[in-house]
N, C-alpha and C positions, 0 to 999 in steps of 0.2 A: 294394743288391739290384737287378737291373733288374726293370724291370715285367715281368707274367705276359703270355703272348699274348692272354686274354682280356681284360686290363686295359689293355693297348696298343688293343684295338680298342672299348673303350666308351670310352675318352679320345677317339679318333680319332672316332667315332661325335658326341660330344657337343661336340667342337669344332667338326667339320662346320656342325653348328647354326647356330653364330657367323656360321664364314664363308657360310653362307644369308642368313642375317640382311645381311649387307655387301652381298651382289649384289641385296637385295632394298631399298637405300636407309633399313633399319634399322639405322644406326650405332649407336644407345646401344643398341641391343638385343644389338648383336654384343658391344658390349664387356661388359655384363653376363654375357652366355652365357661370353665369355671369362674373365672376372673371378672366376666360379665355380667356376673349377678351376685345379689347378696344375702339371699335365701341360706337358711343352716343346708341344704343340700347342697348348692354351689361352695359353703364355708368344708361341707364335709368331704365334696371332691377334690380340694386343693390338698387337704390333709391328705387324702390316699394317695394322691400322687407323690406327694414327697415321703410318705411312710412306704409306699412300693419301694421308692428310689433306694431309701436307707436300707429297709431289709432285705432286700434281693443284693445289693453292692456292698452293704455294712458299711454305709460312706457316715460316719462322725457328724460333720459339720449337716446332714442333711437330717439329724434325729432330731437337733436342736429345731430345725424349721418344721419338722413333721410334729413334734411337739405343739409349737406354737400356734399353728392354723388349726390342730385337732382340738384344742383348749378352745378356741373361738369357735368351734363348730358345736362343740361340747355345751358352749356358756347362750350361742344361741337358740339349740333345739331346747336347752331347759328352759330360758325364757318363754318359746312358745308353747313350753307343757303347760308352765303355770297357768298362762293365758286362756287356753284351751280348755282347761277343767271345767271353766266356767260358760262355755259356748254348748251350744245345740250340735246333737251327734250329725257327722257328717258320712260317716263310714258305715258298716256292718259289726263295727265296735266301739267300747265306748271313747267318750270324745279324748283327744290327746294321743290316741294308741299310737298312733304315727310317728308323733313326736318323743314318746318315751322309747320307741324303737331306735329313731335316729341318736338318741341320745346316748342309749346302750353302747350303739356303734361304734360313737366315739369316744366313750370311756374304756373301751375294750383293747381298741386301736389306740388310742393315746397310752395305754398298760404296755402294750405290745412295743412300744417306741421306748418307753421308760427300759424296758429288758433287753433292749439290744444293745446299751451300754455295757451291759456286763459288770454292773460297777453294785455294792450293795446295797448303795441307796436308790439304783435303777430297780433291781429285785423286789426291793421293799414298798415303790409306789407302784410297780408292777403287780404286786401280792394286795395291795389296798384296790386298785382298780378292778381287778380281777373279780374280786370278793364282792365289789359293788355291779358289775357287769353279770353275775353269776347271780346274785340275787334278780335284777331286773329280768331277765330272760326269762327267768322261772318263773315269776309272776306273770311275766306276758304269754308264756307258753299254757298256763292254764286258764288264762282269758281267750286263748285266739283259738288252742283247740283243746276244749273242756275234757274233749273223748277222745283223744287222744289221734294218730297219722293215719290212722285204718279208711282206705277206700279215696286216700289221695293219690294221684298218680306220680309215678317216678319214673325216669329217661328209660328206662328196661326192666320190662317185667321180671320177677324173679322167681325160678323154679322150685319144687320142693326138694329140702336138702340142701338150698342153696344160702348165701350168705346173708340172706332177709332171715333167714332161723334164727334162732335166739344162739347167741353165742353166750356159753360160759366163760367167763375169764377165770384160765388156770393159776394165773396170775394173781387176782386177787381174792378169789375164790366164791365171787359173785355167782347167782345165776338168774338169769332174766328170760324165761319163756314167754313172759309179756309183761310190760311194765304194771307193777302191781300200785292197788288203790294202797294199799300199808306204807305208811310213814316211813321213808328211810331212815337210820340212824343219824341223830343229830352230831353234827360237828360243833365246834368251837363258837364260829360265826354265827351258825343258821342258828343256833339256839337264842340269839337276838334277832336275827333278818327272817327266821322261818324256812329259808331256802332250803329245798330237798329237789333232785330233782326226778321224782319216782312220783309218778299221777297218773287220776285211773285211765281208761284205755278201755273205753264200749265200741264196739261198730257202730257208725253215725253216718249220715248224707253229709257229705264234706261240702264245705264253704263255697260257692262261686265265686269266684272273680274277674273282672274284664282285664284282658291286657293292658298293661300302664297306668293302671288305676292304684289309688291309695291302697286299696284292698288287697289288692296283689300283692304289693309293697308289704303290708303289712303279715299275710299269711308267709311268702318267703322270706322275711328278714327273719321274723320268730323262729320258723323253721331254722334258718341256718345259724342263726346266733345260739340257738338252744343246740343244736348237733355238734355245732365245733365244739363248745363246751367239753360236751360229751366225749370227743372223740380225740382231745388233745389231755386231756386228764387220765383218760384210758390208756395213752401210749407213755407218759410218763415212766423213769423209770422206778424200779420196787421202791427205792428209798424215798426219791420225792413223792412220789403217790402215798405213804403211809403220812409224810406231813399234811401232804392237801385235803388228804381224809379227816383229818384232825380239825382242818381249817371247815370242815362241812362240803366239801367239792365231792362229791358220790357222783357215779359214772357209769355209763351201761352204752357199748359200743354197740350196740346190735341197735339200740333207738338211736344213737348219733349218727350211725349210716343210713338208717329209714328217714331222719329228719332233714339231715343234707339232701337226700335223695328226693324227697318232697320239694323240697327249695329247688333243686336243678330243674325240675322238669317246668316251673314256673318262667317268666320272661323278665323279671327287671335285673337290677344290678346284683343283688342278693343273691340271684339262683348262678350267674354267672361265679360269683365267689365260691358258692355251695360247688359248681362242677369243679372249679380249680381243687376244692379240698377235698373232694373225693378222687379227681387225677390222682394229686400227690399221694394221697392213702393208699388208693390202689397201684400206683408206680412204688411204694415205700415197699409193702407186703411182697412184690413179686420179686424186686431186686434183694431184700434183706432177710427175709424170712425164711429163705433157705426150702422150704417144701411148704404147699398151698393144697389143702384139703380139697379145695373144687377150684383149681386154676381157669379152666375152661370158661366158669362161670366171672371170675373177676376180669377175665379180659373182655366177656361179652359187655359188662358194667360200663367197664373203662372206655371200651371202642363207643358204647353208647353215647356217652357223654362228651366226648373228643369231637365224634360227628356232630353232634347239635352246633356246638360252639366251634367247632371249624367253620360251617357252613355258615353262620353266624357272623365271625370275624375271620375272612379267611387269611389275612394278612399278618393275624397276632402270632406272636412268638411264642407264646404260652400254651397254644395249643398244638402249631408247628412241634413243640418241644415234647408233648405229650403223644403225638403221633408217633413220633421216635422211639420214643419208650416203648411203646405197644411193641413196635417192628422189634426191637432188640430182645424184649422180653420174647418174643415168639421165634427166637430164635433166625434173625432174620438182619445180622449185623451190617449189611452192607448195603441193604433197605433204610435201614436206620441213620446209616451216615449218608445215604444222598439225601435224605429228608432235610437232615440239618442243614447240608451245606448248599440246597437250594433255598434256605429258608436265611440262608446269610448273605447272597447274591445281592452286590448293589443297587439293582431296581427296587427293592423292597423299601419301604418305610423303616428307618431307621433311627428314630428320634429317642426311643427308649432302650438306651443302652443297658440298662441289667439286665433287661428280658433277652437281650440278644448276648448279652455274656452269659447267659442258661443257656444258649444253645453251643455256643462256642465249649461249654463246662463240659455238657453231655458228648457232644463230639468228641472230645479229646480223650474222656475214659471208654467211649465205644473203639477209637481208633487203638487206642492201648491196648484191649481187649482182643482186638485182631491182631496183635503185634507189629503193627504199624506204626513202629517208634517214632522215625523222624516226622510223620506228622503229626503226632500224639504229642511229641516235644514241641512242635511251633505251635499248637492247638494251645497249651498248658501256658506258654510265654504270652501267647496272644490275648488269654484271661486276664493276666494283668496291666492289659492295657484298657480295660474295662470298666473292673473295679479294684479298689483297696484291702479286699480282706487277703491276708495272709499272704503276700507274695512268695515267702520265704518257701511255704509249703507247696504253689504251683512250679515254684522253681528246683525244689527238691526232686518233684516227680518225673518234671524234664530229665534234671541231672540224671537220675534213674535211666531212663529212656538211653541217652547216650550211652550210658555203661553197655547198657544192653546192644548197643552197636559198635560195642570197642571203640566208641571214641572218648578215649578218657580224658584225652584234654579241653574238650567242651564239657565232659561232665566235670572236670575240676574245675574251671571257669564257672561255672555256674552256684557249686556248691562252696566258693569263695565266697559269694556275694550274699548266702544265706543268713550269716549270723547278725549283719549289718541290716538285713531285711526284716528279721524278727526282732531286732531293739527296734527299730523304727518304727514298727506299725503294731504296740500294744493297746488291747481294748479292754478299760478299765484295769490298767496298772501291771497285766498279767499274761502271762503266754497263754498260746490257745493249744488245746489237748494235742492237736496234729503239731505243734511247733515245741511241744514241750517232748513227743514222740521223736521227732527229728534231730533236736538237742541230743538228744541220749544215741541216735545212729551216728551223725558226726564224732562223739567222743568217742564211742564205738572203733568207729573207722581209724581214725587218727591211731588210739592204743594200737591196734591189730598192726596198722602198718610200722609204726613203731617197733614193736615187737620183732618184726620180720625183717625190717632193713632199717635199721637203727635212727630212723628219722620219719617225722609225721607228713613229710613232702609227698606230693601226690598220693594223699591219702585213698582216692578214688579207687584205686588199683588193690584195695583191700575188701572192697565189697564184690563178693563172687556172687552173690545173688541181688539182682535189681532191686533197690530201694522202693521203685515205682510197684513194681509186681508184691512185694512186702505190703503197701497201705493198700492196695489192690484188694487185699484179703478183706480188709473192713468196708469195700464197698462190693464184694462177694464179685467182681470183675468174672472168677474164672467159672461160674457156675453155668452162664448161660452162654457158651461158646461151642462153637463147632469140633467134631473129633476131632476134625484134623489138626486145630490149633491147641486143642487140648494135648495131642499126642509131640506137636513141636514143643509144648511146654515142657513135656517129659523130656524131652531129650537132652534138652536144655539144662534141667536140672539135676537129670540123673549123672551129669558130667561137670557139673561147675565146681567141686569139691575136689579137694586130693583124692578122700577116703570116696569109691565107689558108694552106692548105698548097698546095706549087706540084705535086705528083704529082696526077696524073687518073685516076681510076678509075673505073669503071661503077658501084659503090656510091654514090660523091659526087656524081659525074653525076644518079643517079636521087633522092637523097635529100638534098643541100645542093646548092639553087641556087646559081648564081655571082652574088655582088653586082652590082647594077647598076654601083656603081661601085668599079672594083677599085685605085682609088689608095689607099694607106695614108696617113692622116692624120699630116702631117708631125710632130707633139706627140707622138706614138705611135710614131715611126719605131722609136728606142732601146727599146721596151720589151718588145720580146722577146727574153730571154735565149738563148744558144746550148742551155742547159739544157733549159729549155721545149720548145724547137724538138725537142729530140732526144727526149724524153720523149712530147712529142705525137705522133713519128713511130712510135715504139715501140708505144703504146695503140693507136693507129690502124691498124699493123700485126697485132696481135694482134685486134681486132674484126672486121677485114676477114676474116682466116682462121676465126673463130667464125663469120661471117657466109656464107663458102662464096665470097669473091670470091678464089680462091688470087694470081692476079697482082698483086690492089692489094695484097694482103700480102706480096708479095716486093718490090714497090718501095718500100713503109713500111719492112719490117724492114732492108732495106739500106740506105736513108736514115738510123735510126736508128744503124746500125752505124758508116756512116761519121762522123755527126755526134760520135762519143763522143771523137774526140781535140780537138774544143771545150770540151766540157763542164768544167765549174769544180770544182762539187759532187756533180752525179749522176755518179761516174766506175763505178755499176753496168750502167748503161746498156747499154754496147757487149757486155760479155758478155751479159747478159741477154736483146739482141738476136741475137746470135749463138744461142744456146740455141731462143727460139722459132724461129728460120728453119729449125733442122735439124728441128723439132718440125711446122714448114709443109711442110718438104721430104716429111715421112713419112704426114701426113695428106692430103696431095694424091695421093700414091702409093696410098694407101688406097682413096680416091674413085674414083682411075681406076678401079682393079681392082677398085670395087664395081659401077661403071658397065658395066665389060665384062661382069661375068658377068651381070649383071642384060637384058643385053642378050641373053644365050644365047652369049658369046663364048668363047673359053678361061680368061680371066681375063688379068693382067698377068704379063707375060713377065719369069720369073726372073733374067734379064740386064738388067733394066728396074728390077726390085729392088735386084738387085746393087749398079748403077751408085747409086741413092736412096741405098741405105744407108751406101757409100762416103762420099757426100757428106753426109751427116750426120755421121757420126763425125768428119769434117774440120771440121766447122762445130764441133761440141761441143771438140774438141781447142782451137780459138780463143777458145772459151768459157770453156775453164779457163784458159788461158793468160792471160784478162783478170782472173779469179777471184781476184786478189791478197788478202794479207791488211789491205791496206788499202784495200779496197774494201768498202763498204758490203755485210753480209749476204751477205756473198763465201760463207761457209761454208754457207750456203743453196741457194746455186746448185749450190758442189761436190756437194753431196747431189743434186739434183735430174738433175746431169751423171749420175751415179754410176748412178742409178736408168733413164733413159733408154737409158743404154749397153748395163745390162741386158737391157733389152726389145729393142733392136736385135738383142745375142745371141740372145735368143730367134725370134726373128722369122727369122734367119738357122737357125737349129736347124729349124724349122717348112717354111723353103725348101729345106733341103737344101743350102745356102751352107755354104762351109769356115765354119771362126770367123774 
């Protein structure tokens, strides 16, 4: 017999207390709360605890436990769903809608847990689960929001030409000025399930639901699940998007963000997860896309969500993390560091170790961005005490920090431990992408040291450019730093190799005096490899752009791209150089437009913007062509290209240009 309406509401309220504990860093109290009840809500709560620990810490043992608990939650919700279909209506929606939603939640989390294993079987199980959940959320969306999402409240109102405006995806070629009533193209699975993400959207009076009610759970949960699917699929690398498109997963990023914002405006547990999803998305775009068509609006939306959740859960690490990210993205690294350090003080609740690990991880990168190398090295090593994900990667970055400090003995000590760490921790029996990169770099340093000294001993001394700064390129660490920090980098990189740069720039002339004797010691004439020269050109191009020397940035990024043909190991340089050059074109154009407006002029000419946007897209196509599967961390570059193309599409729309 299905639970009466009052019992279901009571179960939901009791389980919600457990979720409040999760978001406040009280994981043990959350488990105790969930273990005290036997409803599907409580079972799902236990599964969420294990899932979050597994996902944030990549803990293999917890993946098994998460799968077990989520399978129990799925079975419980499925049982209630069958019973509810013959019962009376207790909400504003068809009987059993709440159990359909809970079942879909369990299915998608179970699928994601399978994917964490990174095994072929895990991916297949994930694909099966995602297809099932996709079909369910599409059906729920049509039931709960038959006329679309118009007139539903969101955390921060969107202005004209903001991100709530339509985004045409340059990567997919799809355009969505409004969700269309015309059916989307069917994929393999949708031929059988009828699943599609294209629905009618006619303005209507929104459904009103009391806070904490089952109705709110349904409204918020449906918008969250539907929006999350759209957003995840839109962010997949181009090659993977082609596959899931065949399987019937069509996406609309604009609708995804709107759906998540509608959910985030509610008060139930889905609203918190929707807020977390939006914060993660905004943070990733600000960090990795390189250029934003409307950065101020992104930060406004981001801050509104963080304000809401931090007020509700002031001790939660996830909100503290995003408060710090906003400060870092707003060029206040010292403020970000203080927020992160305050969030890690002993007096706060610390039973959610994996969430604290994210604070330490963010702190480590922020310290590295500020050249606080000793503190950064300590923080990266500290991360290994919190989670088990790729200790070899953290040791490699920490070793790079010690290379920057010229502490070669400590750097060598850490480097010597990396092979064992990588072999000890393999997920799905294979190396992670960063570990593949690291193995190549270690071999490169040893080969160079052998050529220079006749021995591989003390091979870290062959590393003239810190490997931590190389990996930082993939995290776009050098884009949101102060001009003083950029110039400090410039001084280091202009003098780190035997040969000084042949390119002359205003910044170099001002800050790096030409050596009195420009000749190169014959014994060091062959010490600079093509890889190092290309990497140095790339790094100098990036920091010239950050410091505002656009002509110098153009020269060095073009040089880096030209040197790509000669590199042997660092084949990633060419694609990244073209990507950074596209960002440079957009940043330079934005600066010209701002200068014109500040001078009281009309601003940049639309035709000039059109030319720059076209040129940037051409550079991104060149970058994508070089991001093959054989290139290190190519999928990360692929995703960055997709994000930047969407920003370009939004800029075109803001300017009234044809897509």
